[in-house]
PyMOL Python script that loads the backbone (N, CA, C, O; Angstrom):
from pymol import cmd

cmd.read_pdbstr("""\
ATOM      1  N   UNK A   1       6.282   4.754  10.510  1.00  0.00           N
ATOM      2  CA  UNK A   1       6.174   4.048  11.704  1.00  0.00           C
ATOM      3  C   UNK A   1       4.917   5.118  12.742  1.00  0.00           C
ATOM      4  O   UNK A   1       4.710   6.331  12.796  1.00  0.00           O
ATOM      5  N   UNK A   2       4.467   4.233  13.257  1.00  0.00           N
ATOM      6  CA  UNK A   2       3.566   4.930  14.221  1.00  0.00           C
ATOM      7  C   UNK A   2       3.486   5.104  15.355  1.00  0.00           C
ATOM      8  O   UNK A   2       3.271   4.093  16.023  1.00  0.00           O
ATOM      9  N   UNK A   3       3.603   6.291  16.013  1.00  0.00           N
ATOM     10  CA  UNK A   3       4.050   6.447  17.322  1.00  0.00           C
ATOM     11  C   UNK A   3       3.365   5.461  18.166  1.00  0.00           C
ATOM     12  O   UNK A   3       2.172   5.166  18.100  1.00  0.00           O
ATOM     13  N   UNK A   4       4.186   5.017  18.911  1.00  0.00           N
ATOM     14  CA  UNK A   4       3.231   3.668  20.079  1.00  0.00           C
ATOM     15  C   UNK A   4       2.201   4.493  21.184  1.00  0.00           C
ATOM     16  O   UNK A   4       1.099   4.014  21.453  1.00  0.00           O
ATOM     17  N   UNK A   5       2.626   5.649  21.732  1.00  0.00           N
ATOM     18  CA  UNK A   5       1.932   5.865  22.570  1.00  0.00           C
ATOM     19  C   UNK A   5       1.295   5.341  23.465  1.00  0.00           C
ATOM     20  O   UNK A   5       2.121   4.893  24.261  1.00  0.00           O
ATOM     21  N   UNK A   6       0.064   5.088  23.879  1.00  0.00           N
ATOM     22  CA  UNK A   6      -0.571   4.336  25.071  1.00  0.00           C
ATOM     23  C   UNK A   6      -1.116   2.677  24.694  1.00  0.00           C
ATOM     24  O   UNK A   6      -2.143   2.476  24.047  1.00  0.00           O
ATOM     25  N   UNK A   7      -0.568   1.987  25.022  1.00  0.00           N
ATOM     26  CA  UNK A   7      -1.526   0.659  24.335  1.00  0.00           C
ATOM     27  C   UNK A   7      -3.145   0.803  24.139  1.00  0.00           C
ATOM     28  O   UNK A   7      -3.802   1.771  24.523  1.00  0.00           O
ATOM     29  N   UNK A   8      -3.477   0.054  23.702  1.00  0.00           N
ATOM     30  CA  UNK A   8      -5.249   0.395  23.525  1.00  0.00           C
ATOM     31  C   UNK A   8      -5.576  -1.015  23.443  1.00  0.00           C
ATOM     32  O   UNK A   8      -5.044  -1.682  22.556  1.00  0.00           O
ATOM     33  N   UNK A   9      -6.487  -1.620  24.359  1.00  0.00           N
ATOM     34  CA  UNK A   9      -7.146  -2.869  24.664  1.00  0.00           C
ATOM     35  C   UNK A   9      -8.164  -3.264  23.788  1.00  0.00           C
ATOM     36  O   UNK A   9      -8.679  -2.234  23.353  1.00  0.00           O
ATOM     37  N   UNK A  10      -8.703  -4.256  23.319  1.00  0.00           N
ATOM     38  CA  UNK A  10      -9.626  -4.625  22.749  1.00  0.00           C
ATOM     39  C   UNK A  10     -10.099  -6.406  23.393  1.00  0.00           C
ATOM     40  O   UNK A  10      -9.462  -7.266  24.001  1.00  0.00           O
ATOM     41  N   UNK A  11     -11.571  -6.319  22.849  1.00  0.00           N
ATOM     42  CA  UNK A  11     -11.407  -8.147  23.682  1.00  0.00           C
ATOM     43  C   UNK A  11     -12.199  -8.680  22.192  1.00  0.00           C
ATOM     44  O   UNK A  11     -12.753  -8.069  21.279  1.00  0.00           O
ATOM     45  N   UNK A  12     -11.934 -10.143  22.473  1.00  0.00           N
ATOM     46  CA  UNK A  12     -12.206 -10.967  21.315  1.00  0.00           C
ATOM     47  C   UNK A  12     -13.485 -11.785  21.366  1.00  0.00           C
ATOM     48  O   UNK A  12     -13.499 -12.765  22.111  1.00  0.00           O
ATOM     49  N   UNK A  13     -14.596 -11.472  20.625  1.00  0.00           N
ATOM     50  CA  UNK A  13     -15.863 -11.937  20.600  1.00  0.00           C
ATOM     51  C   UNK A  13     -15.595 -13.261  20.657  1.00  0.00           C
ATOM     52  O   UNK A  13     -14.474 -13.764  20.735  1.00  0.00           O
ATOM     53  N   UNK A  14     -17.342 -14.202  20.591  1.00  0.00           N
ATOM     54  CA  UNK A  14     -17.072 -15.436  20.734  1.00  0.00           C
ATOM     55  C   UNK A  14     -16.856 -15.472  18.754  1.00  0.00           C
ATOM     56  O   UNK A  14     -15.961 -16.154  18.254  1.00  0.00           O
ATOM     57  N   UNK A  15     -17.524 -14.896  18.158  1.00  0.00           N
ATOM     58  CA  UNK A  15     -16.910 -15.015  16.988  1.00  0.00           C
ATOM     59  C   UNK A  15     -15.662 -14.806  16.283  1.00  0.00           C
ATOM     60  O   UNK A  15     -15.534 -14.952  15.067  1.00  0.00           O
ATOM     61  N   UNK A  16     -14.428 -14.340  17.366  1.00  0.00           N
ATOM     62  CA  UNK A  16     -13.178 -14.286  16.917  1.00  0.00           C
ATOM     63  C   UNK A  16     -12.870 -12.805  16.176  1.00  0.00           C
ATOM     64  O   UNK A  16     -11.971 -12.593  15.363  1.00  0.00           O
ATOM     65  N   UNK A  17     -14.173 -11.534  16.835  1.00  0.00           N
ATOM     66  CA  UNK A  17     -13.886 -10.821  15.982  1.00  0.00           C
ATOM     67  C   UNK A  17     -13.219  -9.992  17.165  1.00  0.00           C
ATOM     68  O   UNK A  17     -13.272 -10.262  18.365  1.00  0.00           O
ATOM     69  N   UNK A  18     -12.521  -8.821  16.496  1.00  0.00           N
ATOM     70  CA  UNK A  18     -11.480  -7.088  17.457  1.00  0.00           C
ATOM     71  C   UNK A  18     -11.870  -6.463  17.033  1.00  0.00           C
ATOM     72  O   UNK A  18     -11.944  -6.440  15.805  1.00  0.00           O
ATOM     73  N   UNK A  19     -12.360  -5.569  17.812  1.00  0.00           N
ATOM     74  CA  UNK A  19     -12.488  -4.203  17.448  1.00  0.00           C
ATOM     75  C   UNK A  19     -11.477  -3.140  17.421  1.00  0.00           C
ATOM     76  O   UNK A  19     -11.046  -2.652  18.466  1.00  0.00           O
ATOM     77  N   UNK A  20     -11.135  -2.814  16.407  1.00  0.00           N
ATOM     78  CA  UNK A  20      -9.944  -1.614  16.157  1.00  0.00           C
ATOM     79  C   UNK A  20     -10.053  -0.395  16.552  1.00  0.00           C
ATOM     80  O   UNK A  20     -10.608   0.446  15.845  1.00  0.00           O
ATOM     81  N   UNK A  21      -9.593  -0.139  17.620  1.00  0.00           N
ATOM     82  CA  UNK A  21     -10.102   1.327  18.505  1.00  0.00           C
ATOM     83  C   UNK A  21     -10.044   2.316  17.361  1.00  0.00           C
ATOM     84  O   UNK A  21      -9.250   2.082  16.450  1.00  0.00           O
ATOM     85  N   UNK A  22     -10.629   3.145  17.324  1.00  0.00           N
ATOM     86  CA  UNK A  22     -10.858   4.763  16.342  1.00  0.00           C
ATOM     87  C   UNK A  22      -9.486   5.358  16.641  1.00  0.00           C
ATOM     88  O   UNK A  22      -9.212   5.993  15.622  1.00  0.00           O
ATOM     89  N   UNK A  23      -8.810   5.444  17.226  1.00  0.00           N
ATOM     90  CA  UNK A  23      -7.439   6.618  17.585  1.00  0.00           C
ATOM     91  C   UNK A  23      -6.362   5.599  16.526  1.00  0.00           C
ATOM     92  O   UNK A  23      -5.430   6.171  15.962  1.00  0.00           O
ATOM     93  N   UNK A  24      -6.559   4.163  16.327  1.00  0.00           N
ATOM     94  CA  UNK A  24      -5.445   3.434  15.786  1.00  0.00           C
ATOM     95  C   UNK A  24      -6.481   3.412  14.171  1.00  0.00           C
ATOM     96  O   UNK A  24      -5.914   3.389  13.079  1.00  0.00           O
ATOM     97  N   UNK A  25      -7.322   3.418  14.242  1.00  0.00           N
ATOM     98  CA  UNK A  25      -7.904   3.578  12.779  1.00  0.00           C
ATOM     99  C   UNK A  25      -7.727   4.355  11.953  1.00  0.00           C
ATOM    100  O   UNK A  25      -7.570   4.053  10.770  1.00  0.00           O
ATOM    101  N   UNK A  26      -7.716   5.839  12.531  1.00  0.00           N
ATOM    102  CA  UNK A  26      -7.327   7.144  12.231  1.00  0.00           C
ATOM    103  C   UNK A  26      -6.040   6.961  12.203  1.00  0.00           C
ATOM    104  O   UNK A  26      -5.836   7.203  11.013  1.00  0.00           O
ATOM    105  N   UNK A  27      -5.053   6.718  12.632  1.00  0.00           N
ATOM    106  CA  UNK A  27      -3.705   6.444  12.431  1.00  0.00           C
ATOM    107  C   UNK A  27      -3.279   5.636  11.257  1.00  0.00           C
ATOM    108  O   UNK A  27      -2.263   6.071  10.716  1.00  0.00           O
ATOM    109  N   UNK A  28      -3.812   4.544  10.713  1.00  0.00           N
ATOM    110  CA  UNK A  28      -3.600   3.895   9.551  1.00  0.00           C
ATOM    111  C   UNK A  28      -4.209   4.214   8.586  1.00  0.00           C
ATOM    112  O   UNK A  28      -3.872   3.809   7.473  1.00  0.00           O
ATOM    113  N   UNK A  29      -5.526   5.227   8.824  1.00  0.00           N
ATOM    114  CA  UNK A  29      -6.420   5.821   7.491  1.00  0.00           C
ATOM    115  C   UNK A  29      -7.304   4.532   6.994  1.00  0.00           C
ATOM    116  O   UNK A  29      -7.797   4.281   5.894  1.00  0.00           O
ATOM    117  N   UNK A  30      -7.312   3.703   8.424  1.00  0.00           N
ATOM    118  CA  UNK A  30      -8.429   2.567   8.031  1.00  0.00           C
ATOM    119  C   UNK A  30     -10.050   2.682   7.685  1.00  0.00           C
ATOM    120  O   UNK A  30     -10.692   2.635   8.735  1.00  0.00           O
ATOM    121  N   UNK A  31     -10.704   2.789   6.776  1.00  0.00           N
ATOM    122  CA  UNK A  31     -12.092   3.083   6.817  1.00  0.00           C
ATOM    123  C   UNK A  31     -13.067   1.841   6.405  1.00  0.00           C
ATOM    124  O   UNK A  31     -12.588   0.711   6.314  1.00  0.00           O
ATOM    125  N   UNK A  32     -14.524   2.100   6.145  1.00  0.00           N
ATOM    126  CA  UNK A  32     -15.272   0.877   6.398  1.00  0.00           C
ATOM    127  C   UNK A  32     -15.295   0.064   4.788  1.00  0.00           C
ATOM    128  O   UNK A  32     -15.683   0.501   3.704  1.00  0.00           O
ATOM    129  N   UNK A  33     -14.784  -1.107   5.109  1.00  0.00           N
ATOM    130  CA  UNK A  33     -14.605  -1.725   4.166  1.00  0.00           C
ATOM    131  C   UNK A  33     -13.443  -2.385   3.567  1.00  0.00           C
ATOM    132  O   UNK A  33     -13.332  -3.386   2.859  1.00  0.00           O
ATOM    133  N   UNK A  34     -12.087  -1.019   4.349  1.00  0.00           N
ATOM    134  CA  UNK A  34     -10.863  -1.425   3.623  1.00  0.00           C
ATOM    135  C   UNK A  34     -10.451  -2.871   4.142  1.00  0.00           C
ATOM    136  O   UNK A  34     -10.901  -3.271   5.215  1.00  0.00           O
ATOM    137  N   UNK A  35      -9.556  -3.688   3.342  1.00  0.00           N
ATOM    138  CA  UNK A  35      -9.160  -4.856   3.631  1.00  0.00           C
ATOM    139  C   UNK A  35      -7.700  -4.317   4.190  1.00  0.00           C
ATOM    140  O   UNK A  35      -6.999  -3.329   3.977  1.00  0.00           O
ATOM    141  N   UNK A  36      -7.617  -5.537   5.048  1.00  0.00           N
ATOM    142  CA  UNK A  36      -6.115  -5.490   6.300  1.00  0.00           C
ATOM    143  C   UNK A  36      -5.172  -6.839   6.385  1.00  0.00           C
ATOM    144  O   UNK A  36      -6.036  -7.647   6.725  1.00  0.00           O
ATOM    145  N   UNK A  37      -4.604  -7.192   6.342  1.00  0.00           N
ATOM    146  CA  UNK A  37      -3.861  -8.431   6.531  1.00  0.00           C
ATOM    147  C   UNK A  37      -3.453  -8.586   7.679  1.00  0.00           C
ATOM    148  O   UNK A  37      -2.974  -7.614   8.263  1.00  0.00           O
ATOM    149  N   UNK A  38      -3.559 -10.340   8.565  1.00  0.00           N
ATOM    150  CA  UNK A  38      -2.880 -10.078   9.876  1.00  0.00           C
ATOM    151  C   UNK A  38      -1.960 -11.114   9.624  1.00  0.00           C
ATOM    152  O   UNK A  38      -2.034 -11.878   8.661  1.00  0.00           O
ATOM    153  N   UNK A  39      -1.095 -11.133  10.495  1.00  0.00           N
ATOM    154  CA  UNK A  39       0.360 -12.153  10.673  1.00  0.00           C
ATOM    155  C   UNK A  39       0.236 -12.317  12.386  1.00  0.00           C
ATOM    156  O   UNK A  39      -0.379 -11.764  13.298  1.00  0.00           O
ATOM    157  N   UNK A  40       1.249 -13.466  12.216  1.00  0.00           N
ATOM    158  CA  UNK A  40       2.096 -13.278  13.657  1.00  0.00           C
ATOM    159  C   UNK A  40       3.492 -13.187  13.664  1.00  0.00           C
ATOM    160  O   UNK A  40       4.024 -14.130  13.078  1.00  0.00           O
ATOM    161  N   UNK A  41       4.093 -12.539  14.034  1.00  0.00           N
ATOM    162  CA  UNK A  41       5.880 -12.296  13.955  1.00  0.00           C
ATOM    163  C   UNK A  41       6.704 -13.050  14.668  1.00  0.00           C
ATOM    164  O   UNK A  41       6.492 -13.439  15.817  1.00  0.00           O
ATOM    165  N   UNK A  42       7.272 -13.183  14.274  1.00  0.00           N
ATOM    166  CA  UNK A  42       8.403 -13.647  15.727  1.00  0.00           C
ATOM    167  C   UNK A  42       8.546 -13.901  16.543  1.00  0.00           C
ATOM    168  O   UNK A  42       8.965 -14.990  16.936  1.00  0.00           O
ATOM    169  N   UNK A  43       8.137 -12.624  17.363  1.00  0.00           N
ATOM    170  CA  UNK A  43       7.614 -12.108  18.743  1.00  0.00           C
ATOM    171  C   UNK A  43       6.322 -12.116  19.028  1.00  0.00           C
ATOM    172  O   UNK A  43       5.733 -11.255  19.680  1.00  0.00           O
ATOM    173  N   UNK A  44       5.704 -13.415  18.382  1.00  0.00           N
ATOM    174  CA  UNK A  44       4.797 -14.224  18.606  1.00  0.00           C
ATOM    175  C   UNK A  44       3.262 -12.573  18.757  1.00  0.00           C
ATOM    176  O   UNK A  44       2.173 -12.650  19.326  1.00  0.00           O
ATOM    177  N   UNK A  45       3.722 -11.637  18.184  1.00  0.00           N
ATOM    178  CA  UNK A  45       2.891 -10.795  18.216  1.00  0.00           C
ATOM    179  C   UNK A  45       2.178 -10.364  16.855  1.00  0.00           C
ATOM    180  O   UNK A  45       2.726 -10.260  15.758  1.00  0.00           O
ATOM    181  N   UNK A  46       0.849 -10.137  17.160  1.00  0.00           N
ATOM    182  CA  UNK A  46      -0.162  -9.994  15.951  1.00  0.00           C
ATOM    183  C   UNK A  46       0.308  -8.687  15.163  1.00  0.00           C
ATOM    184  O   UNK A  46       0.414  -7.712  15.907  1.00  0.00           O
ATOM    185  N   UNK A  47       0.676  -8.404  13.548  1.00  0.00           N
ATOM    186  CA  UNK A  47       0.926  -7.565  12.653  1.00  0.00           C
ATOM    187  C   UNK A  47      -0.561  -7.111  11.741  1.00  0.00           C
ATOM    188  O   UNK A  47      -1.202  -7.789  10.938  1.00  0.00           O
ATOM    189  N   UNK A  48      -0.714  -6.175  12.063  1.00  0.00           N
ATOM    190  CA  UNK A  48      -2.347  -5.726  11.161  1.00  0.00           C
ATOM    191  C   UNK A  48      -1.471  -4.364  10.269  1.00  0.00           C
ATOM    192  O   UNK A  48      -0.872  -3.408  10.762  1.00  0.00           O
ATOM    193  N   UNK A  49      -1.668  -4.704   8.875  1.00  0.00           N
ATOM    194  CA  UNK A  49      -1.283  -4.074   7.591  1.00  0.00           C
ATOM    195  C   UNK A  49      -2.955  -3.566   6.707  1.00  0.00           C
ATOM    196  O   UNK A  49      -3.986  -4.210   6.516  1.00  0.00           O
ATOM    197  N   UNK A  50      -2.646  -2.458   6.423  1.00  0.00           N
ATOM    198  CA  UNK A  50      -3.423  -2.169   5.404  1.00  0.00           C
ATOM    199  C   UNK A  50      -3.347  -2.674   4.577  1.00  0.00           C
ATOM    200  O   UNK A  50      -2.231  -3.192   4.571  1.00  0.00           O
ATOM    201  N   UNK A  51      -4.064  -3.000   3.419  1.00  0.00           N
ATOM    202  CA  UNK A  51      -3.982  -3.400   2.443  1.00  0.00           C
ATOM    203  C   UNK A  51      -4.255  -2.240   1.389  1.00  0.00           C
ATOM    204  O   UNK A  51      -5.131  -1.419   1.660  1.00  0.00           O
ATOM    205  N   UNK A  52      -3.472  -2.127   0.080  1.00  0.00           N
ATOM    206  CA  UNK A  52      -3.760  -0.595  -0.669  1.00  0.00           C
ATOM    207  C   UNK A  52      -4.948  -1.125  -1.198  1.00  0.00           C
ATOM    208  O   UNK A  52      -5.420  -2.260  -1.125  1.00  0.00           O
ATOM    209  N   UNK A  53      -5.472   0.222  -1.917  1.00  0.00           N
ATOM    210  CA  UNK A  53      -6.920  -0.055  -2.336  1.00  0.00           C
ATOM    211  C   UNK A  53      -6.546   0.234  -3.731  1.00  0.00           C
ATOM    212  O   UNK A  53      -5.447   0.551  -4.187  1.00  0.00           O
ATOM    213  N   UNK A  54      -7.983   0.014  -4.476  1.00  0.00           N
ATOM    214  CA  UNK A  54      -8.186   0.440  -5.957  1.00  0.00           C
ATOM    215  C   UNK A  54      -7.706   1.894  -6.346  1.00  0.00           C
ATOM    216  O   UNK A  54      -7.080   1.993  -7.401  1.00  0.00           O
ATOM    217  N   UNK A  55      -8.006   3.367  -5.378  1.00  0.00           N
ATOM    218  CA  UNK A  55      -7.771   4.197  -6.021  1.00  0.00           C
ATOM    219  C   UNK A  55      -6.291   4.415  -4.991  1.00  0.00           C
ATOM    220  O   UNK A  55      -5.949   5.597  -4.954  1.00  0.00           O
ATOM    221  N   UNK A  56      -5.507   3.583  -4.277  1.00  0.00           N
ATOM    222  CA  UNK A  56      -4.347   3.998  -3.617  1.00  0.00           C
ATOM    223  C   UNK A  56      -3.322   3.170  -5.134  1.00  0.00           C
ATOM    224  O   UNK A  56      -2.410   3.779  -5.692  1.00  0.00           O
ATOM    225  N   UNK A  57      -3.742   1.804  -5.516  1.00  0.00           N
ATOM    226  CA  UNK A  57      -2.991   1.728  -6.753  1.00  0.00           C
ATOM    227  C   UNK A  57      -2.984   2.565  -8.052  1.00  0.00           C
ATOM    228  O   UNK A  57      -2.018   2.596  -8.815  1.00  0.00           O
ATOM    229  N   UNK A  58      -4.129   3.234  -8.240  1.00  0.00           N
ATOM    230  CA  UNK A  58      -4.192   4.479  -9.018  1.00  0.00           C
ATOM    231  C   UNK A  58      -3.671   5.707  -9.213  1.00  0.00           C
ATOM    232  O   UNK A  58      -3.359   6.237 -10.280  1.00  0.00           O
ATOM    233  N   UNK A  59      -3.584   6.197  -7.918  1.00  0.00           N
ATOM    234  CA  UNK A  59      -2.784   7.368  -7.232  1.00  0.00           C
ATOM    235  C   UNK A  59      -1.570   6.755  -7.780  1.00  0.00           C
ATOM    236  O   UNK A  59      -1.010   7.142  -8.806  1.00  0.00           O
ATOM    237  N   UNK A  60      -1.245   5.910  -7.139  1.00  0.00           N
ATOM    238  CA  UNK A  60       0.429   5.234  -7.568  1.00  0.00           C
ATOM    239  C   UNK A  60       1.291   5.001  -8.851  1.00  0.00           C
ATOM    240  O   UNK A  60       2.506   4.826  -8.950  1.00  0.00           O
ATOM    241  N   UNK A  61       0.186   5.055  -9.928  1.00  0.00           N
ATOM    242  CA  UNK A  61       0.457   4.617 -11.378  1.00  0.00           C
ATOM    243  C   UNK A  61       0.503   5.492 -11.684  1.00  0.00           C
ATOM    244  O   UNK A  61       1.649   5.797 -12.014  1.00  0.00           O
ATOM    245  N   UNK A  62      -0.569   6.640 -11.861  1.00  0.00           N
ATOM    246  CA  UNK A  62      -0.377   7.946 -12.088  1.00  0.00           C
ATOM    247  C   UNK A  62       1.323   8.868 -11.912  1.00  0.00           C
ATOM    248  O   UNK A  62       1.796   9.562 -12.813  1.00  0.00           O
ATOM    249  N   UNK A  63       1.835   8.688 -10.864  1.00  0.00           N
ATOM    250  CA  UNK A  63       3.104   9.219 -10.878  1.00  0.00           C
ATOM    251  C   UNK A  63       3.920   8.243 -11.382  1.00  0.00           C
ATOM    252  O   UNK A  63       5.095   8.343 -11.028  1.00  0.00           O
ATOM    253  N   UNK A  64       3.638   7.306 -12.121  1.00  0.00           N
ATOM    254  CA  UNK A  64       5.277   6.493 -13.201  1.00  0.00           C
ATOM    255  C   UNK A  64       5.003   7.313 -14.482  1.00  0.00           C
ATOM    256  O   UNK A  64       3.942   7.209 -15.096  1.00  0.00           O
ATOM    257  N   UNK A  65       6.161   8.257 -14.914  1.00  0.00           N
ATOM    258  CA  UNK A  65       6.283   8.551 -16.375  1.00  0.00           C
ATOM    259  C   UNK A  65       5.787   8.246 -17.110  1.00  0.00           C
ATOM    260  O   UNK A  65       5.072   7.389 -16.589  1.00  0.00           O
ATOM    261  N   UNK A  66       5.476   8.283 -18.428  1.00  0.00           N
ATOM    262  CA  UNK A  66       5.380   7.726 -19.612  1.00  0.00           C
ATOM    263  C   UNK A  66       5.865   8.520 -20.673  1.00  0.00           C
ATOM    264  O   UNK A  66       5.611   9.719 -20.555  1.00  0.00           O
ATOM    265  N   UNK A  67       6.601   8.120 -21.852  1.00  0.00           N
ATOM    266  CA  UNK A  67       7.036   8.678 -22.861  1.00  0.00           C
ATOM    267  C   UNK A  67       6.604   7.391 -23.878  1.00  0.00           C
ATOM    268  O   UNK A  67       6.459   6.198 -23.612  1.00  0.00           O
ATOM    269  N   UNK A  68       6.441   8.233 -25.328  1.00  0.00           N
ATOM    270  CA  UNK A  68       6.093   7.500 -26.633  1.00  0.00           C
ATOM    271  C   UNK A  68       7.301   7.666 -27.400  1.00  0.00           C
ATOM    272  O   UNK A  68       7.979   8.667 -27.632  1.00  0.00           O
ATOM    273  N   UNK A  69       7.452   6.090 -27.846  1.00  0.00           N
ATOM    274  CA  UNK A  69       9.054   5.860 -28.341  1.00  0.00           C
ATOM    275  C   UNK A  69       8.590   5.091 -29.332  1.00  0.00           C
ATOM    276  O   UNK A  69       8.013   4.005 -29.286  1.00  0.00           O
ATOM    277  N   UNK A  70       9.023   6.035 -30.585  1.00  0.00           N
ATOM    278  CA  UNK A  70       9.615   5.435 -32.348  1.00  0.00           C
ATOM    279  C   UNK A  70      10.426   4.270 -32.262  1.00  0.00           C
ATOM    280  O   UNK A  70      11.516   4.483 -31.730  1.00  0.00           O
ATOM    281  N   UNK A  71      10.258   3.338 -32.553  1.00  0.00           N
ATOM    282  CA  UNK A  71      11.252   2.393 -33.302  1.00  0.00           C
ATOM    283  C   UNK A  71      11.127   1.933 -34.651  1.00  0.00           C
ATOM    284  O   UNK A  71      10.178   1.579 -35.350  1.00  0.00           O
ATOM    285  N   UNK A  72      12.388   2.045 -34.814  1.00  0.00           N
ATOM    286  CA  UNK A  72      12.387   1.779 -36.449  1.00  0.00           C
ATOM    287  C   UNK A  72      12.444   0.482 -36.968  1.00  0.00           C
ATOM    288  O   UNK A  72      12.428  -0.544 -36.289  1.00  0.00           O
ATOM    289  N   UNK A  73      12.498   0.537 -37.968  1.00  0.00           N
ATOM    290  CA  UNK A  73      12.420  -1.114 -38.811  1.00  0.00           C
ATOM    291  C   UNK A  73      13.460  -2.319 -37.701  1.00  0.00           C
ATOM    292  O   UNK A  73      13.103  -3.319 -37.079  1.00  0.00           O
ATOM    293  N   UNK A  74      14.478  -1.822 -37.805  1.00  0.00           N
ATOM    294  CA  UNK A  74      15.255  -2.337 -37.099  1.00  0.00           C
ATOM    295  C   UNK A  74      15.641  -2.254 -35.485  1.00  0.00           C
ATOM    296  O   UNK A  74      16.785  -2.251 -35.032  1.00  0.00           O
ATOM    297  N   UNK A  75      14.438  -2.189 -34.750  1.00  0.00           N
ATOM    298  CA  UNK A  75      14.321  -1.914 -33.234  1.00  0.00           C
ATOM    299  C   UNK A  75      14.934  -1.030 -32.542  1.00  0.00           C
ATOM    300  O   UNK A  75      15.453  -1.217 -31.442  1.00  0.00           O
ATOM    301  N   UNK A  76      14.891   0.299 -33.359  1.00  0.00           N
ATOM    302  CA  UNK A  76      15.982   1.039 -32.394  1.00  0.00           C
ATOM    303  C   UNK A  76      15.151   2.134 -32.783  1.00  0.00           C
ATOM    304  O   UNK A  76      14.259   2.303 -33.615  1.00  0.00           O
ATOM    305  N   UNK A  77      15.962   3.100 -31.568  1.00  0.00           N
ATOM    306  CA  UNK A  77      15.176   4.353 -31.512  1.00  0.00           C
ATOM    307  C   UNK A  77      15.825   5.233 -30.990  1.00  0.00           C
ATOM    308  O   UNK A  77      16.759   4.869 -30.276  1.00  0.00           O
ATOM    309  N   UNK A  78      15.516   6.989 -31.189  1.00  0.00           N
ATOM    310  CA  UNK A  78      16.435   7.712 -30.908  1.00  0.00           C
ATOM    311  C   UNK A  78      16.776   8.021 -29.780  1.00  0.00           C
ATOM    312  O   UNK A  78      15.722   8.456 -29.315  1.00  0.00           O
ATOM    313  N   UNK A  79      17.624   8.110 -28.902  1.00  0.00           N
ATOM    314  CA  UNK A  79      17.842   8.697 -27.490  1.00  0.00           C
ATOM    315  C   UNK A  79      17.510   9.636 -27.493  1.00  0.00           C
ATOM    316  O   UNK A  79      16.809   9.768 -26.490  1.00  0.00           O
ATOM    317  N   UNK A  80      17.572  10.935 -28.295  1.00  0.00           N
ATOM    318  CA  UNK A  80      17.247  12.256 -28.095  1.00  0.00           C
ATOM    319  C   UNK A  80      15.666  12.803 -28.094  1.00  0.00           C
ATOM    320  O   UNK A  80      15.153  13.776 -27.541  1.00  0.00           O
ATOM    321  N   UNK A  81      15.017  11.569 -29.107  1.00  0.00           N
ATOM    322  CA  UNK A  81      13.970  12.042 -28.484  1.00  0.00           C
ATOM    323  C   UNK A  81      13.013  11.081 -27.756  1.00  0.00           C
ATOM    324  O   UNK A  81      11.787  11.120 -27.853  1.00  0.00           O
ATOM    325  N   UNK A  82      13.649  10.308 -27.096  1.00  0.00           N
ATOM    326  CA  UNK A  82      13.292   9.620 -25.673  1.00  0.00           C
ATOM    327  C   UNK A  82      14.345   9.650 -24.495  1.00  0.00           C
ATOM    328  O   UNK A  82      14.878   8.592 -24.160  1.00  0.00           O
ATOM    329  N   UNK A  83      14.642  10.768 -23.892  1.00  0.00           N
ATOM    330  CA  UNK A  83      15.584  10.790 -22.819  1.00  0.00           C
ATOM    331  C   UNK A  83      15.773   9.872 -22.096  1.00  0.00           C
ATOM    332  O   UNK A  83      16.850   9.285 -21.981  1.00  0.00           O
ATOM    333  N   UNK A  84      14.294   9.505 -21.243  1.00  0.00           N
ATOM    334  CA  UNK A  84      14.007   8.671 -20.587  1.00  0.00           C
ATOM    335  C   UNK A  84      13.709   7.389 -20.380  1.00  0.00           C
ATOM    336  O   UNK A  84      13.305   6.805 -19.375  1.00  0.00           O
ATOM    337  N   UNK A  85      14.066   6.869 -21.917  1.00  0.00           N
ATOM    338  CA  UNK A  85      13.780   5.338 -22.277  1.00  0.00           C
ATOM    339  C   UNK A  85      14.791   5.059 -21.875  1.00  0.00           C
ATOM    340  O   UNK A  85      15.632   5.958 -21.837  1.00  0.00           O
ATOM    341  N   UNK A  86      15.170   3.666 -21.385  1.00  0.00           N
ATOM    342  CA  UNK A  86      16.374   3.043 -21.235  1.00  0.00           C
ATOM    343  C   UNK A  86      16.253   1.618 -22.083  1.00  0.00           C
ATOM    344  O   UNK A  86      15.180   1.244 -22.556  1.00  0.00           O
ATOM    345  N   UNK A  87      17.380   0.939 -22.201  1.00  0.00           N
ATOM    346  CA  UNK A  87      17.179  -0.640 -23.116  1.00  0.00           C
ATOM    347  C   UNK A  87      17.401  -1.058 -21.699  1.00  0.00           C
ATOM    348  O   UNK A  87      17.413  -2.253 -21.403  1.00  0.00           O
TER     349      UNK A  87
END
""", "prot")
cmd.dss("prot")
cmd.show_as("cartoon", "prot")
cmd.util.cbc("prot")
cmd.orient("prot")
């Protein structure tokens, strides 16, 4: 969770655009071209969330362990050869 700190202000333009103050962009890690979702919660407050980038997904996927599983003709495998694989 981000430190609440002092609330920042911004104006809504005639096109409905709002500038996110630089301090908040830095805290959220927002960069030019990043996508965000905007929603309204039960307290009638705007909630802005950064969507994961392709690089974020890549970094997540590379942390998932993988192993080769040899399956015999009866669709069985040797648990000693694949200790991390579970049915």
